[in-house]
C-alpha positions in Angstrom: 14.9 -78.9 -75.4 12.5 -81.6 -74.0 10.5 -80.7 -70.8 8.5 -83.2 -68.9 4.6 -82.6 -70.0 3.8 -82.7 -66.2 4.7 -79.1 -66.2 2.5 -78.0 -68.6 -0.5 -77.2 -66.6 1.5 -75.7 -63.7 2.1 -72.1 -63.3 4.4 -70.0 -61.1 3.1 -69.0 -57.6 1.1 -65.7 -58.1 1.7 -64.9 -54.4 5.1 -65.2 -54.9 5.3 -63.6 -58.2 3.5 -60.2 -56.6 5.7 -60.3 -53.7 9.0 -60.7 -56.1 7.7 -57.6 -58.2 7.1 -55.5 -55.3 10.4 -56.2 -53.9 12.0 -55.2 -57.1 10.1 -51.9 -57.1 10.9 -51.3 -53.7 14.6 -51.9 -54.4 14.5 -49.5 -57.3 13.3 -46.8 -54.9 9.5 -47.1 -55.4 7.3 -46.5 -52.2 5.3 -49.8 -52.7 2.5 -50.7 -50.0 2.5 -54.4 -50.3 -0.3 -56.9 -49.3 1.1 -59.7 -51.1 3.2 -61.9 -48.8 1.5 -64.5 -46.8 3.9 -64.1 -43.8 3.9 -62.5 -40.4 5.8 -59.0 -40.3 6.8 -59.8 -36.7 10.3 -61.0 -36.4 11.0 -64.6 -35.3 11.1 -64.6 -31.4 14.5 -64.0 -30.0 14.5 -67.1 -28.1 13.9 -69.2 -31.1 16.7 -67.5 -33.0 19.1 -68.2 -29.9 18.1 -72.0 -29.7 18.9 -72.1 -33.5 22.3 -70.3 -33.1 23.3 -72.5 -30.1 22.4 -75.8 -31.9 24.4 -74.6 -34.9 27.3 -73.8 -32.7 27.1 -77.2 -31.0 27.3 -79.1 -34.1 23.9 -79.4 -35.5 25.2 -78.8 -39.1 25.2 -82.4 -40.4 22.5 -84.8 -41.6 19.6 -85.3 -39.2 17.2 -88.3 -39.4 15.0 -87.9 -42.4 11.8 -87.8 -40.4 12.9 -85.3 -38.1 15.2 -84.9 -35.1 13.5 -87.1 -32.2 13.0 -84.3 -29.7 11.0 -82.2 -32.2 9.0 -85.0 -33.5 8.2 -85.7 -29.6 7.3 -82.2 -29.0 4.9 -81.9 -32.0 3.5 -85.3 -30.9 2.7 -83.7 -27.7 1.3 -80.6 -28.8 -1.1 -82.3 -31.7 -2.1 -84.5 -28.8 -3.4 -81.6 -26.8 -4.8 -79.5 -29.5 -6.6 -82.6 -31.4 -7.6 -84.5 -28.3 -6.0 -87.5 -29.9 -2.7 -89.3 -28.7 0.1 -88.9 -31.1 3.5 -90.7 -30.7 6.9 -89.8 -32.4 6.1 -92.5 -35.1 3.0 -90.5 -36.4 4.8 -87.2 -36.9 7.2 -86.3 -39.9 9.2 -82.9 -40.2 9.4 -81.6 -43.6 10.8 -78.8 -45.4 7.9 -76.4 -44.7 4.4 -77.0 -44.7 4.1 -76.7 -48.6 6.8 -79.5 -48.8 4.9 -81.9 -46.6 1.6 -81.2 -48.8 3.6 -82.1 -52.0 4.9 -85.0 -50.3 1.5 -86.6 -49.5 0.5 -85.8 -53.2 3.4 -87.9 -54.3 2.7 -90.7 -52.1 -1.3 -90.8 -52.3 -2.1 -89.7 -55.8 -2.1 -92.0 -58.9 -2.3 -90.6 -62.3 -6.2 -89.8 -63.1 -7.0 -89.8 -59.3 -9.4 -87.0 -58.2 -8.7 -84.7 -55.3 -11.6 -82.5 -54.0 -10.4 -78.9 -53.1 -12.9 -76.0 -51.9 -12.5 -72.8 -53.9 -11.1 -70.3 -53.2 -8.2 -72.4 -52.5 -4.7 -71.9 -51.7 -2.7 -71.9 -55.2 -0.5 -74.3 -54.4 -3.0 -77.3 -53.7 -4.3 -77.9 -57.4 -0.7 -77.4 -58.8 0.6 -80.2 -56.4 -2.0 -82.5 -57.3 -1.4 -82.1 -61.0 2.4 -82.7 -60.4 1.4 -86.1 -59.1 -0.8 -86.3 -62.4 -4.0 -86.1 -60.4 -7.0 -84.3 -61.2 -8.1 -81.4 -58.8 -11.8 -81.1 -58.5 -13.0 -77.5 -57.2 -16.2 -77.0 -55.1 -17.1 -73.5 -55.3 -18.0 -71.4 -52.1 -19.4 -67.8 -52.2 -18.4 -64.6 -50.4 -22.1 -64.0 -49.7 -22.1 -66.7 -47.2 -18.5 -66.1 -45.8 -17.3 -69.0 -48.1 -19.2 -71.5 -46.1 -18.7 -75.2 -47.5 -21.7 -76.1 -49.7 -22.0 -79.8 -48.5 -24.5 -80.9 -51.3 -22.0 -79.7 -54.0 -19.2 -81.3 -52.1 -20.7 -84.5 -52.1 -21.9 -84.2 -55.7 -18.1 -83.7 -56.6 -17.5 -87.3 -55.4 -16.7 -89.7 -58.2 -15.4 -93.4 -58.4 -11.9 -91.6 -58.8 -12.1 -89.5 -55.8 -9.5 -90.7 -53.5 -9.6 -87.5 -51.0 -10.1 -84.0 -50.2 -8.1 -80.9 -49.0 -9.6 -78.6 -46.6 -8.2 -75.5 -44.8 -9.4 -73.6 -41.9 -8.7 -71.1 -41.3 -8.2 -70.5 -44.8 -5.9 -69.0 -47.2 -7.0 -66.9 -49.1 -10.4 -66.1 -47.5 -9.7 -66.3 -43.7 -13.0 -68.3 -43.4 -13.3 -70.8 -40.6 -15.4 -73.8 -40.8 -17.9 -74.7 -38.1 -18.2 -78.0 -36.2 -21.1 -78.9 -38.1 -19.6 -78.4 -41.4 -16.4 -80.4 -40.1 -18.6 -83.2 -39.2 -20.4 -83.5 -42.3 -17.2 -83.5 -44.3 -16.0 -86.4 -42.2 -19.2 -88.4 -42.7 -18.6 -88.1 -46.4 -14.9 -89.4 -46.1 -16.1 -92.3 -43.9 -18.9 -93.0 -46.3 -16.8 -93.1 -49.4 -13.3 -94.2 -48.2 -11.6 -91.1 -48.8 -8.4 -89.4 -47.1 -8.9 -85.9 -45.5 -5.7 -83.8 -45.7 -6.5 -80.9 -43.2 -4.2 -78.1 -43.7 -4.1 -76.4 -40.1 -1.2 -74.0 -40.7 -3.3 -71.0 -39.4 -5.0 -72.8 -36.6 -3.3 -70.6 -34.0 -4.3 -67.5 -35.7 -8.0 -67.2 -34.6 -9.8 -64.1 -33.3 -12.4 -63.1 -30.8 -13.8 -66.2 -28.9 -13.7 -68.6 -31.7 -12.8 -72.1 -30.3 -10.0 -74.3 -32.1 -11.9 -76.5 -34.6 -10.8 -79.4 -36.4 -12.1 -82.5 -38.4 -9.8 -84.7 -36.2 -11.0 -83.1 -33.1 -14.6 -83.7 -34.2 -13.9 -87.0 -35.3 -11.1 -88.7 -33.4 -12.5 -92.2 -34.4 -11.5 -91.4 -38.2 -7.9 -90.5 -37.3 -6.5 -93.4 -39.6 -7.9 -91.4 -42.7 -7.4 -88.0 -41.4 -3.9 -86.3 -42.4 -3.1 -83.2 -40.4 -0.4 -80.5 -41.9 1.1 -78.0 -39.9 4.3 -76.2 -39.4 6.4 -73.3 -37.8 6.1 -70.7 -40.5 2.8 -68.8 -39.8 2.6 -69.4 -36.0 5.9 -68.4 -35.0 6.9 -65.9 -37.8 9.3 -68.8 -39.2 8.4 -68.6 -42.7 12.0 -68.5 -44.2 13.0 -71.5 -41.8 11.2 -73.8 -44.0 9.9 -76.2 -41.2 6.7 -78.1 -41.6 4.7 -81.0 -39.7 2.7 -84.1 -40.9 0.6 -86.0 -38.3 -0.7 -89.3 -40.1 -0.7 -93.0 -39.4 2.3 -94.4 -38.9 2.4 -96.5 -42.2 1.8 -93.4 -44.1 4.6 -91.7 -42.4 7.1 -94.4 -43.4 6.2 -93.9 -46.8 6.6 -90.3 -46.7 10.1 -90.7 -45.0 11.0 -93.1 -48.0 10.1 -90.4 -50.4 11.7 -87.5 -48.6 14.8 -89.4 -48.2 15.1 -89.5 -51.7 14.5 -85.7 -52.1 15.6 -83.4 -49.5 16.8 -85.7 -46.8 16.1 -84.0 -43.7 14.9 -80.4 -42.7 17.7 -78.2 -42.0 19.2 -79.7 -38.4 19.9 -76.3 -36.8 16.4 -74.8 -37.9 14.8 -77.9 -36.2 16.3 -76.8 -33.0 14.6 -73.3 -33.4 11.4 -75.1 -33.9 11.8 -77.2 -30.9 12.1 -74.0 -28.9 8.9 -72.6 -30.6 6.8 -75.5 -30.1 7.5 -76.0 -26.5 7.5 -72.5 -25.8 4.4 -70.8 -23.6 3.3 -69.0 -26.7 3.0 -66.0 -24.7 4.3 -63.6 -27.8 1.2 -64.7 -29.7 -1.1 -62.6 -27.4 0.6 -59.3 -28.6 0.7 -60.6 -32.1 -3.0 -61.6 -32.4 -4.1 -58.4 -31.1 -2.5 -56.4 -33.6 -3.7 -58.8 -36.5 -7.2 -58.3 -34.9 -6.9 -54.4 -35.2 -5.7 -54.4 -38.5 -8.3 -57.0 -39.6 -11.1 -54.9 -38.6 -9.8 -51.8 -39.8 -8.6 -53.0 -43.3 -12.4 -54.7 -43.6 -13.9 -51.1 -43.0 -11.6 -49.6 -45.2 -12.2 -52.2 -48.1 -16.2 -51.8 -47.8 -15.8 -48.1 -48.1 -14.2 -48.4 -51.5 -17.0 -47.7 -54.4 -17.7 -51.4 -56.0 -15.9 -53.4 -53.3 -17.4 -55.7 -51.0 -15.4 -57.6 -48.2 -16.5 -60.1 -45.6 -14.9 -60.4 -42.2 -12.4 -63.1 -42.0 -12.5 -65.3 -38.9 -8.8 -66.4 -39.0 -5.6 -66.2 -40.8 -4.3 -62.7 -41.6 -5.9 -62.4 -44.9 -9.0 -60.6 -46.5 -10.5 -61.5 -49.8 -12.5 -58.8 -51.3 -14.7 -58.8 -54.1 -13.5 -56.5 -56.9 -16.1 -57.4 -59.5 -17.7 -53.8 -59.1 -14.7 -52.2 -60.5 -13.9 -54.5 -63.1 -15.2 -53.5 -66.4 -14.5 -49.8 -65.6 -11.7 -48.1 -67.6 -8.4 -46.5 -66.5 -7.0 -43.6 -68.5 -9.0 -45.1 -71.6 -7.9 -48.9 -70.9 -10.6 -51.2 -70.1 -10.3 -53.3 -66.8 -11.1 -56.8 -68.0 -9.8 -59.1 -65.2 -8.4 -58.9 -61.7 -5.0 -59.8 -63.1 -5.1 -56.7 -65.1 -6.4 -54.7 -62.1 -3.8 -56.0 -60.1 -1.0 -54.8 -62.5 -2.5 -51.4 -62.9 -2.6 -50.9 -59.2 1.0 -52.0 -58.9 2.2 -49.8 -61.4 0.1 -46.8 -61.0 -0.9 -46.6 -57.4 2.0 -48.8 -56.0 0.0 -51.1 -53.9 0.7 -54.6 -54.4 -2.5 -57.1 -54.3 -2.7 -60.7 -55.4 -5.5 -61.3 -57.9 -8.1 -63.8 -57.2 -8.1 -66.0 -60.4 -5.2 -67.9 -59.2 -7.0 -68.8 -56.2 -10.1 -70.1 -58.4 -12.0 -66.7 -57.7 -11.8 -64.4 -60.8 -12.6 -61.0 -59.7 -11.4 -60.9 -56.2 -8.2 -59.8 -54.5 -6.3 -61.2 -51.7 -4.7 -58.8 -49.2 -2.7 -59.9 -46.4 -2.7 -57.5 -43.5 0.4 -58.9 -41.6 1.8 -55.4 -42.3 1.8 -52.3 -40.3 -1.5 -50.2 -39.5 0.1 -47.1 -41.2 0.7 -49.2 -44.3 -3.1 -50.3 -44.4 -4.1 -47.0 -44.0 -2.3 -45.5 -46.8 -2.5 -48.5 -49.1 -6.0 -48.3 -49.0 -6.2 -44.7 -49.5 -4.0 -45.2 -52.6 -6.4 -47.8 -53.8 -9.6 -45.5 -53.2 -7.8 -42.6 -55.6 -7.3 -45.2 -58.3 -10.9 -46.1 -58.0 -11.9 -42.6 -58.3 -10.0 -42.1 -61.4 -11.9 -44.7 -63.1 -14.5 -44.1 -66.1 -17.5 -45.8 -65.9 
């Protein structure tokens, strides 16, 4: 059987694989504490569900405009205009089947075979996969935990070649929770301006920030570069709507038209009645977020404390999103019941099978030796899950 060679370098999503295995074990009666899924544990707000149901009952069950329902595009344009300080119109907004679909569309429209796209690492697992599916070349610029995963601008600039067409930045970050400061964002923008590059800014976690940290975006810092800055956002993380699959792109009108042509040949429109729910979410007062963010914040501080108490583990405090990305390299190299642990992939498997704790290994994120844990789960599960990891580590041989 022939399979297209473009699939050769593309692997299954590590986060989805861990989540699926944990769910299967739970279905079999195993009490698994899962830190794998990158989704809020809160239910979608009832008023959003009600809007979706009402729309479906009123006939929103047919094809909709490819680029999105006009009312939703208008609402997203208004929201983007407010948070980015740059006026957006409906024609500069595209609604897709989730933020992941929006990013895939962008790679297909922007990347030619051999084109290079710069991606800071650690990175969300789908960024390089989507570049490769467009037959492009992902170029990784490492960051380090000791500096809270701050972008090394000298390394970033050195990675730019004549084949570079753009970059992907993500702040707050999945998997690290790191938040770029204004100076970094301005420097990235200056590089893009000087070298004629696209900036794709994945802002899906922009509403999930802690303390008094203000919203910071490369577009807000350099509104004069709006013709080369593409915003990717969506309903999934902010509104606990991961399964609804509604994503947004804010981009120059000409690019939105190209994205619409591509999407018209792929999925047509995002689900019509799901867009009605997203419209209710986007136009709401977001009051529910205060409660959610307070819960996330308490969990964030607790899980960082517990991780740093584990022997051989170090964890930076994230500034946004709902992930921690601890360094487990002090554990790797030890042995569990006579078996040497040689990688974070093996460690994650052992923790799942023997401690019944699901973590996502760092290697698929470009950071071998690390683990990603989502703290979008109950505080009791955080306490018990970290206790299980502690007991597992205590059993290791030196």
